[in-house]
BAVO-375360 format. One record per residue (C-alpha): z, y, x; residue in three letters. Coordinates in nm, 4 decimals, always signed. Each point is the difference from the previous one (the first is absolute). Example, Ala and Ser with C-alpha at 12.3 -4.5 7.8 and 13.67 -1.06 7.14 Angstrom:
REM residues 2
<pt z="+0.7800" y="-0.4500" x="+1.2300" r="ALA"/>
<pt z="-0.0660" y="+0.3440" x="+0.1370" r="SER"/>
END
This chain:
REM residues 248
<pt z="+0.1117" y="-0.0621" x="-5.3614" r="MET"/>
<pt z="+0.3301" y="+0.1843" x="+0.0154" r="SER"/>
<pt z="+0.0226" y="+0.3648" x="-0.0957" r="LYS"/>
<pt z="+0.0600" y="+0.2438" x="+0.2847" r="ARG"/>
<pt z="+0.0681" y="+0.3732" x="-0.0076" r="LEU"/>
<pt z="+0.0119" y="+0.2441" x="+0.2905" r="LEU"/>
<pt z="+0.1779" y="+0.3351" x="-0.0371" r="ALA"/>
<pt z="-0.0582" y="+0.2701" x="+0.2625" r="VAL"/>
<pt z="+0.2455" y="+0.2894" x="+0.0307" r="ILE"/>
<pt z="+0.0860" y="+0.2767" x="+0.2465" r="ALA"/>
<pt z="+0.3818" y="+0.0010" x="+0.0136" r="HIS"/>
<pt z="+0.3041" y="-0.2126" x="-0.0786" r="PRO"/>
<pt z="+0.0962" y="+0.0760" x="-0.3642" r="ASP"/>
<pt z="-0.3621" y="+0.0536" x="-0.1118" r="ASP"/>
<pt z="-0.0001" y="-0.3590" x="-0.1250" r="GLU"/>
<pt z="+0.3090" y="+0.0462" x="-0.2213" r="ALA"/>
<pt z="-0.0571" y="+0.3591" x="-0.1114" r="PHE"/>
<pt z="-0.3621" y="-0.0878" x="-0.0784" r="GLY"/>
<pt z="-0.1243" y="-0.3396" x="-0.1222" r="PRO"/>
<pt z="+0.3333" y="-0.1815" x="+0.0330" r="GLY"/>
<pt z="-0.0025" y="-0.1125" x="-0.3612" r="GLY"/>
<pt z="-0.3491" y="-0.1434" x="+0.0374" r="THR"/>
<pt z="+0.0886" y="-0.1794" x="+0.3230" r="LEU"/>
<pt z="+0.3122" y="-0.1541" x="-0.1544" r="ALA"/>
<pt z="-0.1915" y="-0.1110" x="-0.3081" r="ARG"/>
<pt z="-0.2780" y="-0.1733" x="+0.1931" r="TYR"/>
<pt z="+0.2329" y="-0.1550" x="+0.2548" r="ALA"/>
<pt z="+0.2032" y="-0.1312" x="-0.2933" r="GLY"/>
<pt z="-0.3105" y="-0.1699" x="-0.1387" r="SER"/>
<pt z="-0.0770" y="-0.1768" x="+0.3270" r="GLY"/>
<pt z="-0.2453" y="+0.2401" x="+0.1646" r="VAL"/>
<pt z="+0.0282" y="+0.0092" x="+0.3795" r="GLU"/>
<pt z="+0.0532" y="+0.3621" x="+0.0983" r="ILE"/>
<pt z="-0.0302" y="+0.1494" x="+0.3466" r="HIS"/>
<pt z="+0.0798" y="+0.3605" x="+0.0863" r="LEU"/>
<pt z="-0.1396" y="+0.2181" x="+0.2775" r="LEU"/>
<pt z="+0.2032" y="+0.3081" x="+0.0911" r="CYS"/>
<pt z="-0.1735" y="+0.2437" x="+0.2358" r="ALA"/>
<pt z="+0.3186" y="+0.1640" x="+0.1363" r="THR"/>
<pt z="+0.3752" y="-0.0499" x="+0.0094" r="LYS"/>
<pt z="+0.0813" y="+0.3363" x="-0.1573" r="GLY"/>
<pt z="+0.1454" y="+0.1507" x="+0.3151" r="GLU"/>
<pt z="-0.0905" y="+0.3570" x="-0.1006" r="ALA"/>
<pt z="+0.2174" y="-0.0201" x="-0.3095" r="GLY"/>
<pt z="+0.3620" y="+0.0982" x="-0.0442" r="GLU"/>
<pt z="+0.3069" y="-0.2114" x="-0.0511" r="ASN"/>
<pt z="+0.1412" y="+0.1650" x="-0.3101" r="SER"/>
<pt z="+0.2851" y="-0.2498" x="-0.0144" r="SER"/>
<pt z="+0.1657" y="+0.1794" x="+0.2928" r="ILE"/>
<pt z="-0.1683" y="+0.3386" x="-0.0466" r="LYS"/>
<pt z="-0.1918" y="+0.0573" x="+0.3204" r="TYR"/>
<pt z="-0.3614" y="+0.0802" x="+0.0801" r="GLN"/>
<pt z="-0.1891" y="-0.2157" x="+0.2482" r="VAL"/>
<pt z="-0.1458" y="+0.3149" x="+0.1595" r="SER"/>
<pt z="+0.3464" y="+0.1225" x="+0.0980" r="SER"/>
<pt z="+0.1512" y="-0.3149" x="+0.1479" r="ILE"/>
<pt z="-0.0113" y="-0.1749" x="+0.3341" r="LYS"/>
<pt z="-0.2741" y="-0.2431" x="+0.0966" r="GLU"/>
<pt z="+0.2248" y="-0.3053" x="-0.0330" r="ASN"/>
<pt z="+0.0806" y="+0.1053" x="-0.3569" r="GLU"/>
<pt z="-0.3726" y="+0.0292" x="-0.0752" r="LYS"/>
<pt z="-0.0351" y="-0.3606" x="+0.1076" r="ILE"/>
<pt z="+0.2969" y="-0.0814" x="-0.2219" r="ASN"/>
<pt z="-0.1571" y="+0.1448" x="-0.3167" r="ILE"/>
<pt z="-0.3195" y="-0.1891" x="+0.0815" r="LYS"/>
<pt z="+0.1959" y="-0.3244" x="+0.0244" r="ASN"/>
<pt z="+0.1997" y="+0.0804" x="-0.3136" r="ILE"/>
<pt z="-0.3118" y="+0.0591" x="-0.2058" r="ARG"/>
<pt z="-0.1626" y="-0.3152" x="+0.1327" r="GLU"/>
<pt z="+0.3005" y="-0.2048" x="-0.1117" r="ARG"/>
<pt z="+0.0038" y="+0.1738" x="-0.3369" r="GLU"/>
<pt z="-0.3626" y="-0.0923" x="-0.0639" r="LEU"/>
<pt z="+0.0644" y="-0.3617" x="+0.0921" r="LEU"/>
<pt z="+0.2951" y="-0.0064" x="-0.2409" r="LYS"/>
<pt z="-0.2100" y="+0.1573" x="-0.2766" r="SER"/>
<pt z="-0.2783" y="-0.2511" x="+0.0638" r="ALA"/>
<pt z="+0.2475" y="-0.2862" x="-0.0314" r="GLU"/>
<pt z="+0.1150" y="+0.1353" x="-0.3369" r="ILE"/>
<pt z="-0.3585" y="+0.0355" x="-0.1202" r="LEU"/>
<pt z="-0.0816" y="-0.3476" x="+0.1405" r="ARG"/>
<pt z="-0.2740" y="+0.1260" x="+0.2283" r="ILE"/>
<pt z="-0.0797" y="-0.2917" x="+0.2276" r="LYS"/>
<pt z="-0.0981" y="+0.1887" x="+0.3154" r="LYS"/>
<pt z="+0.0401" y="+0.3552" x="+0.1313" r="VAL"/>
<pt z="-0.1945" y="+0.1290" x="+0.2991" r="GLU"/>
<pt z="+0.0521" y="+0.3369" x="+0.1688" r="PHE"/>
<pt z="-0.3137" y="+0.1452" x="+0.1559" r="LEU"/>
<pt z="+0.2036" y="+0.2060" x="+0.2515" r="GLU"/>
<pt z="-0.1506" y="+0.3431" x="-0.0611" r="PHE"/>
<pt z="+0.2252" y="+0.3063" x="+0.0092" r="VAL"/>
<pt z="+0.1136" y="+0.1622" x="-0.3229" r="ASP"/>
<pt z="-0.1763" y="+0.3320" x="-0.0541" r="GLY"/>
<pt z="-0.2858" y="-0.0663" x="+0.2436" r="THR"/>
<pt z="-0.2523" y="-0.1904" x="-0.2108" r="LEU"/>
<pt z="-0.3111" y="+0.2089" x="+0.0609" r="CYS"/>
<pt z="-0.3558" y="-0.0140" x="+0.1367" r="ASN"/>
<pt z="+0.1307" y="-0.0858" x="+0.3468" r="ALA"/>
<pt z="+0.1299" y="-0.3394" x="-0.1165" r="VAL"/>
<pt z="-0.1772" y="-0.0842" x="-0.3214" r="TYR"/>
<pt z="-0.2534" y="-0.2410" x="+0.1543" r="HIS"/>
<pt z="+0.2844" y="-0.1966" x="+0.1613" r="GLN"/>
<pt z="+0.1889" y="+0.0020" x="-0.3300" r="LEU"/>
<pt z="-0.3067" y="-0.1131" x="-0.1944" r="ALA"/>
<pt z="-0.0638" y="-0.2825" x="+0.2467" r="LYS"/>
<pt z="+0.3531" y="-0.1343" x="-0.0370" r="LYS"/>
<pt z="-0.0339" y="+0.0024" x="-0.3797" r="ILE"/>
<pt z="-0.3417" y="-0.1634" x="+0.0214" r="MET"/>
<pt z="+0.1310" y="-0.2716" x="+0.2306" r="ASP"/>
<pt z="+0.2832" y="-0.0724" x="-0.2431" r="LYS"/>
<pt z="-0.2393" y="-0.0279" x="-0.2946" r="ILE"/>
<pt z="-0.2141" y="-0.2405" x="+0.2022" r="ASN"/>
<pt z="+0.3008" y="-0.2173" x="+0.0929" r="ARG"/>
<pt z="+0.1840" y="+0.0037" x="-0.3307" r="PHE"/>
<pt z="-0.3061" y="+0.0122" x="-0.2287" r="ARG"/>
<pt z="+0.1703" y="+0.1548" x="-0.3031" r="PRO"/>
<pt z="-0.1922" y="+0.0188" x="-0.3236" r="GLN"/>
<pt z="+0.1721" y="+0.3302" x="-0.0834" r="VAL"/>
<pt z="+0.0833" y="+0.2968" x="+0.2235" r="VAL"/>
<pt z="+0.2085" y="+0.2957" x="-0.1200" r="ILE"/>
<pt z="+0.0726" y="+0.3337" x="+0.1625" r="THR"/>
<pt z="+0.0644" y="+0.3585" x="-0.1094" r="ASN"/>
<pt z="-0.2718" y="+0.2074" x="-0.1601" r="GLU"/>
<pt z="-0.2012" y="+0.2322" x="+0.2215" r="ARG"/>
<pt z="+0.2231" y="+0.3031" x="-0.0525" r="ARG"/>
<pt z="+0.2952" y="-0.2071" x="+0.1129" r="GLY"/>
<pt z="+0.1986" y="+0.0326" x="-0.3276" r="ILE"/>
<pt z="+0.2137" y="+0.2758" x="+0.1500" r="SER"/>
<pt z="-0.2554" y="+0.1629" x="+0.2281" r="GLY"/>
<pt z="+0.1699" y="-0.1438" x="+0.3110" r="HIS"/>
<pt z="-0.2659" y="-0.0074" x="+0.2720" r="LEU"/>
<pt z="+0.1155" y="-0.3405" x="+0.1276" r="ASP"/>
<pt z="-0.0493" y="-0.1420" x="-0.3497" r="HIS"/>
<pt z="-0.3492" y="+0.1463" x="-0.0138" r="ILE"/>
<pt z="-0.0898" y="-0.1459" x="+0.3401" r="ALA"/>
<pt z="+0.1210" y="-0.3455" x="-0.1062" r="VAL"/>
<pt z="-0.1997" y="+0.0227" x="-0.3234" r="SER"/>
<pt z="-0.3177" y="+0.0953" x="+0.1825" r="MET"/>
<pt z="+0.0335" y="-0.2593" x="+0.2758" r="THR"/>
<pt z="+0.0874" y="-0.2762" x="-0.2457" r="THR"/>
<pt z="-0.3092" y="+0.0901" x="-0.2013" r="THR"/>
<pt z="-0.2128" y="-0.0142" x="+0.3149" r="TYR"/>
<pt z="+0.1513" y="-0.3364" x="+0.0963" r="ALA"/>
<pt z="-0.0670" y="-0.1420" x="-0.3472" r="PHE"/>
<pt z="-0.3625" y="+0.1140" x="+0.0013" r="LEU"/>
<pt z="-0.0669" y="-0.1336" x="+0.3499" r="LYS"/>
<pt z="+0.1566" y="-0.3402" x="-0.0656" r="ASN"/>
<pt z="-0.1278" y="-0.2197" x="-0.2811" r="LYS"/>
<pt z="+0.3077" y="-0.2242" x="-0.0322" r="ALA"/>
<pt z="+0.1797" y="+0.1925" x="-0.2763" r="ALA"/>
<pt z="-0.1345" y="+0.0279" x="-0.3543" r="LYS"/>
<pt z="+0.1777" y="+0.3048" x="-0.1432" r="LYS"/>
<pt z="+0.1387" y="+0.3251" x="+0.1407" r="LEU"/>
<pt z="+0.2504" y="+0.1919" x="-0.2118" r="TYR"/>
<pt z="+0.1395" y="+0.3473" x="+0.0415" r="TYR"/>
<pt z="+0.3569" y="+0.0447" x="-0.1178" r="PHE"/>
<pt z="+0.0122" y="+0.3326" x="-0.1852" r="CYS"/>
<pt z="+0.2149" y="+0.2333" x="-0.2097" r="LEU"/>
<pt z="-0.1015" y="+0.1135" x="-0.3511" r="PRO"/>
<pt z="-0.0086" y="+0.3743" x="-0.0572" r="GLN"/>
<pt z="+0.2713" y="-0.0111" x="-0.2651" r="GLU"/>
<pt z="+0.2500" y="-0.1543" x="+0.2440" r="LEU"/>
<pt z="-0.0425" y="+0.2736" x="+0.2567" r="ARG"/>
<pt z="+0.3174" y="+0.2057" x="+0.0127" r="ASP"/>
<pt z="-0.0805" y="+0.3654" x="+0.0758" r="LYS"/>
<pt z="+0.2944" y="+0.0096" x="+0.2402" r="ARG"/>
<pt z="-0.1876" y="-0.2409" x="+0.2232" r="LEU"/>
<pt z="-0.2329" y="+0.2853" x="+0.0895" r="GLY"/>
<pt z="+0.2698" y="+0.1268" x="+0.2359" r="GLU"/>
<pt z="+0.0338" y="-0.3294" x="+0.1848" r="TYR"/>
<pt z="-0.3191" y="+0.0121" x="+0.2033" r="PHE"/>
<pt z="-0.2507" y="+0.2785" x="+0.0593" r="ILE"/>
<pt z="-0.2098" y="-0.1421" x="-0.2834" r="TYR"/>
<pt z="+0.1120" y="-0.2653" x="-0.2439" r="PHE"/>
<pt z="-0.3119" y="-0.1319" x="-0.1784" r="PRO"/>
<pt z="-0.0153" y="+0.0418" x="-0.3755" r="GLU"/>
<pt z="-0.0444" y="-0.3700" x="-0.0764" r="GLY"/>
<pt z="-0.2646" y="-0.1783" x="-0.2058" r="TYR"/>
<pt z="-0.1136" y="+0.0109" x="-0.3591" r="LYS"/>
<pt z="+0.0655" y="-0.3132" x="-0.2029" r="GLN"/>
<pt z="-0.3759" y="-0.0421" x="-0.0365" r="THR"/>
<pt z="-0.0284" y="-0.0277" x="+0.3803" r="GLU"/>
<pt z="+0.2612" y="-0.2758" x="+0.0234" r="ILE"/>
<pt z="-0.1578" y="-0.3451" x="-0.0202" r="THR"/>
<pt z="+0.2989" y="-0.2302" x="+0.0322" r="THR"/>
<pt z="+0.3582" y="+0.0049" x="-0.1268" r="ARG"/>
<pt z="+0.2627" y="-0.2464" x="+0.1180" r="ILE"/>
<pt z="+0.3126" y="-0.0388" x="-0.2137" r="ASP"/>
<pt z="+0.2983" y="-0.0759" x="+0.2223" r="TYR"/>
<pt z="+0.2725" y="+0.0255" x="-0.2657" r="SER"/>
<pt z="+0.1356" y="-0.3426" x="+0.0898" r="ASP"/>
<pt z="+0.0266" y="+0.1034" x="+0.3659" r="TYR"/>
<pt z="+0.1557" y="+0.3452" x="-0.0390" r="TRP"/>
<pt z="+0.3290" y="-0.1226" x="+0.1451" r="GLN"/>
<pt z="-0.1816" y="-0.1356" x="+0.3053" r="LYS"/>
<pt z="-0.1771" y="+0.3315" x="+0.0529" r="LYS"/>
<pt z="+0.3304" y="+0.1865" x="-0.0215" r="MET"/>
<pt z="+0.1626" y="-0.2356" x="+0.2488" r="GLN"/>
<pt z="-0.2920" y="+0.0386" x="+0.2404" r="ALA"/>
<pt z="+0.0191" y="+0.3790" x="-0.0239" r="MET"/>
<pt z="+0.3734" y="-0.0049" x="+0.0678" r="LYS"/>
<pt z="-0.0613" y="-0.2121" x="+0.3092" r="ALA"/>
<pt z="-0.1309" y="+0.3186" x="+0.1613" r="HIS"/>
<pt z="+0.3473" y="+0.1435" x="+0.0529" r="GLY"/>
<pt z="-0.1109" y="+0.2498" x="+0.2632" r="SER"/>
<pt z="-0.2172" y="+0.1612" x="-0.2674" r="GLN"/>
<pt z="+0.2761" y="+0.0098" x="-0.2622" r="ILE"/>
<pt z="-0.0740" y="+0.3586" x="-0.1046" r="LYS"/>
<pt z="-0.3600" y="-0.0907" x="-0.0930" r="ASP"/>
<pt z="+0.1148" y="-0.3287" x="-0.1527" r="VAL"/>
<pt z="+0.2378" y="+0.1744" x="-0.2404" r="LYS"/>
<pt z="-0.2554" y="+0.2612" x="-0.1027" r="GLU"/>
<pt z="-0.2729" y="-0.2573" x="-0.0565" r="LEU"/>
<pt z="+0.2252" y="-0.2415" x="-0.1883" r="LEU"/>
<pt z="+0.0828" y="+0.2790" x="-0.2444" r="ALA"/>
<pt z="-0.3723" y="+0.0364" x="-0.0710" r="ARG"/>
<pt z="-0.0794" y="-0.3711" x="-0.0098" r="PHE"/>
<pt z="+0.2852" y="-0.0629" x="-0.2416" r="ALA"/>
<pt z="-0.1735" y="+0.2009" x="-0.2729" r="VAL"/>
<pt z="-0.3600" y="-0.0802" x="+0.0914" r="TRP"/>
<pt z="-0.1875" y="-0.2980" x="-0.1477" r="PRO"/>
<pt z="+0.0500" y="-0.3095" x="+0.2130" r="LYS"/>
<pt z="-0.3662" y="+0.0026" x="+0.0898" r="MET"/>
<pt z="-0.1978" y="+0.0266" x="+0.3229" r="ASP"/>
<pt z="-0.3382" y="+0.1691" x="-0.0151" r="TYR"/>
<pt z="-0.3111" y="-0.0821" x="+0.2019" r="TYR"/>
<pt z="-0.3611" y="+0.0889" x="+0.0478" r="ILE"/>
<pt z="-0.2299" y="-0.2939" x="+0.0756" r="LEU"/>
<pt z="-0.2000" y="+0.1789" x="+0.2678" r="GLN"/>
<pt z="-0.2216" y="-0.2849" x="+0.1210" r="TYR"/>
<pt z="-0.0707" y="-0.3595" x="-0.0948" r="HIS"/>
<pt z="-0.2579" y="-0.2576" x="+0.0991" r="ARG"/>
<pt z="-0.1096" y="-0.3485" x="-0.0927" r="GLY"/>
<pt z="+0.1945" y="-0.0016" x="-0.3269" r="ILE"/>
<pt z="-0.0384" y="+0.1222" x="-0.3552" r="LYS"/>
<pt z="+0.2419" y="+0.2654" x="-0.1188" r="VAL"/>
<pt z="+0.0842" y="+0.1279" x="-0.3450" r="SER"/>
<pt z="+0.1826" y="+0.3309" x="-0.0156" r="LEU"/>
<pt z="+0.2685" y="+0.0950" x="-0.0760" r="PRO"/>
<pt z="+0.2064" y="-0.2755" x="+0.1600" r="GLU"/>
<pt z="+0.3577" y="-0.1194" x="-0.0103" r="THR"/>
<pt z="-0.0308" y="-0.2428" x="+0.2931" r="ASP"/>
<pt z="-0.0971" y="+0.0766" x="+0.3599" r="LEU"/>
<pt z="-0.1472" y="-0.3485" x="+0.0289" r="PHE"/>
<pt z="-0.2150" y="+0.0254" x="-0.3125" r="ALA"/>
<pt z="-0.3389" y="-0.1542" x="+0.0750" r="GLY"/>
<pt z="+0.1205" y="-0.1687" x="+0.3194" r="VAL"/>
<pt z="-0.0467" y="-0.3763" x="-0.0193" r="GLU"/>
<pt z="+0.2867" y="-0.2290" x="+0.0880" r="GLU"/>
END
């Protein structure tokens, strides 16, 4: 049985800024990786040409949407993600009004793809972004309502890596997790170059890319996870492999 991993994110660039090192590492070892992206990031800004989506014409809004879609596909190619699917929700609108539709699309994908491992952001959305939180919650619901997958992981940020300046980025930037709360650590040292390349593929977000690369350069080349749910397998914590306990 081949190994399969499904990653569920809210926006283009979440895959590279978040678990990109993990995705590159597992793709490099032969794991089939699919990615679901809830939106195309159309509420973001194109910092490469210094304009805000909210202040431009409708055709330019469509343009940034198309730009960010292409950027994600380029990043996925670098990371060797086999398939990317956009769920066609609108950036900034993931809320109670749509979360059953979002959950159903994720559930349907799990049923079709049958990954052993599913990863998404932790419940506070890493940064506190409400779209991230919605994707975390709906992915959790989809995992629990569909028995195909064996393990659900939350990608998370340790407390000591939280830069105080990030508190100004969103209304509330969560404080991160204690090391004792983190169950799984994935060393992506050998894939650091791939992660950097994937991040740089998001040229429209160059301002964020530069700021994040400055942090990642001095941080340990490690991705951190919480094993939130598992079933039908034996686990031994802490782990250094997302597929630990999953039979071939």
